[in-house]
C-alpha positions, -999 to 999 in steps of 0.1 A, spaced: 579 -249 -473 578 -256 -433 615 -256 -426 620 -226 -450 586 -208 -431 597 -217 -399 627 -201 -403 611 -173 -420 589 -168 -392 614 -173 -365 640 -140 -383 609 -120 -383 600 -124 -341 637 -114 -340 627 -79 -345 606 -78 -312 616 -81 -279 603 -118 -274 582 -146 -285 558 -137 -257 553 -102 -270 545 -116 -305 521 -136 -297 504 -112 -276 501 -87 -301 488 -118 -325 466 -128 -302 477 -163 -303 480 -193 -279 520 -195 -271 518 -232 -275 506 -231 -310 528 -206 -322 563 -227 -312 546 -257 -335 549 -229 -362 583 -215 -356 594 -257 -352 582 -265 -381 559 -290 -373 527 -275 -376 517 -254 -413 496 -226 -407 458 -221 -421 456 -199 -447 435 -175 -430 462 -181 -395 492 -169 -423 475 -140 -441 473 -131 -405 508 -135 -397 519 -116 -428 494 -85 -424 507 -81 -390 545 -88 -398 543 -64 -428 554 -88 -459 534 -105 -482 525 -144 -485 544 -157 -511 575 -138 -494 575 -153 -459 573 -187 -484 605 -178 -502 636 -199 -495 653 -187 -460 685 -175 -482 665 -154 -501 636 -142 -476 671 -129 -451 684 -111 -482 648 -91 -488 640 -83 -451 675 -67 -443 667 -43 -468 638 -30 -457 634 -4 -441 627 -20 -404 598 3 -404 579 -21 -430 582 -46 -399 550 -44 -377 536 -15 -404 501 -22 -400 508 -16 -359 522 14 -366 501 35 -391 470 26 -368 491 41 -338 503 69 -354 464 81 -364 451 74 -332 476 95 -320 475 123 -341 435 126 -335 438 119 -297 463 155 -298 441 171 -318 409 159 -306 411 156 -265 407 195 -255 370 206 -247 364 172 -238 362 174 -202 335 191 -194 312 161 -213 323 135 -191 300 117 -171 267 94 -177 236 102 -206 206 86 -218 204 85 -251 175 85 -271 170 78 -312 143 57 -333 150 21 -331 167 6 -362 162 -28 -352 120 -18 -349 107 8 -366 82 33 -350 96 26 -315 118 49 -295 152 32 -278 167 48 -249 203 35 -237 227 44 -214 266 62 -224 294 70 -202 320 88 -213 352 89 -190 390 98 -193 419 70 -191 450 88 -201 447 116 -222 421 95 -243 383 99 -235 364 63 -240 326 55 -238 306 27 -231 271 25 -249 247 -2 -231 216 -12 -250 191 -33 -225 161 -49 -254 135 -78 -247 129 -97 -273 93 -100 -263 72 -77 -233 81 -97 -203 109 -119 -213 144 -115 -198 160 -85 -211 195 -86 -231 227 -60 -232 243 -50 -262 275 -30 -250 295 -7 -273 333 4 -271 344 40 -287 365 64 -284 353 102 -285 371 134 -301 367 170 -304 374 187 -335 365 226 -343 330 227 -328 319 190 -332 318 159 -307 327 127 -331 322 94 -313 329 58 -333 322 26 -311 319 -9 -321 294 -39 -307 318 -54 -283 300 -89 -274 297 -104 -311 317 -72 -329 292 -76 -358 285 -36 -361 301 -3 -360 284 33 -353 296 69 -357 277 96 -340 284 136 -345 270 159 -318 270 198 -316 282 207 -281 271 228 -258 274 267 -255 253 267 -220 275 268 -191 255 237 -180 252 209 -203 217 193 -207 213 177 -237 234 171 -268 217 164 -301 230 150 -334 229 124 -359 238 88 -352 246 61 -386 249 24 -380 229 -8 -392 197 -21 -376 207 -50 -351 184 -79 -372 187 -102 -401 182 -70 -424 214 -56 -415 199 -20 -431 224 7 -432 205 33 -415 208 71 -402 187 87 -370 188 122 -351 198 110 -319 196 134 -283 217 125 -255 202 136 -220 227 144 -196 225 125 -162 258 133 -141 294 127 -135 282 97 -111 247 74 -113 235 42 -98 240 23 -131 217 -9 -124 188 18 -117 195 38 -150 200 5 -170 163 -2 -158 152 26 -178 165 18 -208 152 -4 -235 124 1 -264 90 29 -258 65 33 -282 61 70 -297 31 80 -274 46 65 -242 40 87 -208 76 84 -200 90 98 -233 93 137 -230 73 154 -259 111 175 -259 128 144 -270 106 127 -291 99 156 -314 140 158 -314 143 125 -327 117 124 -352 132 115 -382 115 137 -410 127 164 -433 116 198 -442 103 209 -483 135 217 -497 160 198 -478 186 180 -495 202 161 -471 195 146 -438 208 173 -413 204 173 -378 190 197 -352 197 216 -326 
């Protein structure tokens, strides 16, 4: 198995510019990967699965006798190799082409407000920064949380991409420190000359042991193209609903109530 596997792995690598490129894309240590190429070590089941997903072959195929595997790879379209990465990049490139026009005016910093999913009955204020890199708009969302009043705060950082599709702003991110959740936010754009507030809905999971899927109304308060990040983060955290530091208009905008006759939970302008 080891000899055929190593030869098959070397064949798959030959479709790339270098072994270094393969290691970089696989996010694997080069010396460790060389051990697999030499046939001295057999990969674990999870590592083998990761290799197969990357190269676009099945697990039983990469273990075939080398001559049989070579015939199989030779007759397949080149696009089959590294297919997952190509499919992902194609979708992202299409979204970027469709959904970037019009986002320029929304770049900058915002306070984000919504009723906390992890601490029911309290309001969460976070800091969001939208910025453009190349042709894509990325954003960072930072939460500042205290386990108990007076404790040293911890920070959760979410990284994501934003798109503007048919008069709606779509934002998708993931928690970058522990990688244990994703959120999606959909906002109404501003139809005024100056951006002040954006409202919409956010869906995610509560950041506690319950991990309950939740949907909440959300409000973005525009701060400007540049801010003192340290001072802005100092104002972030969890607030009581009756806190004098929260405007009544913001509190009303993020209340998660439903009117009689509403069949769906809807955003508010």
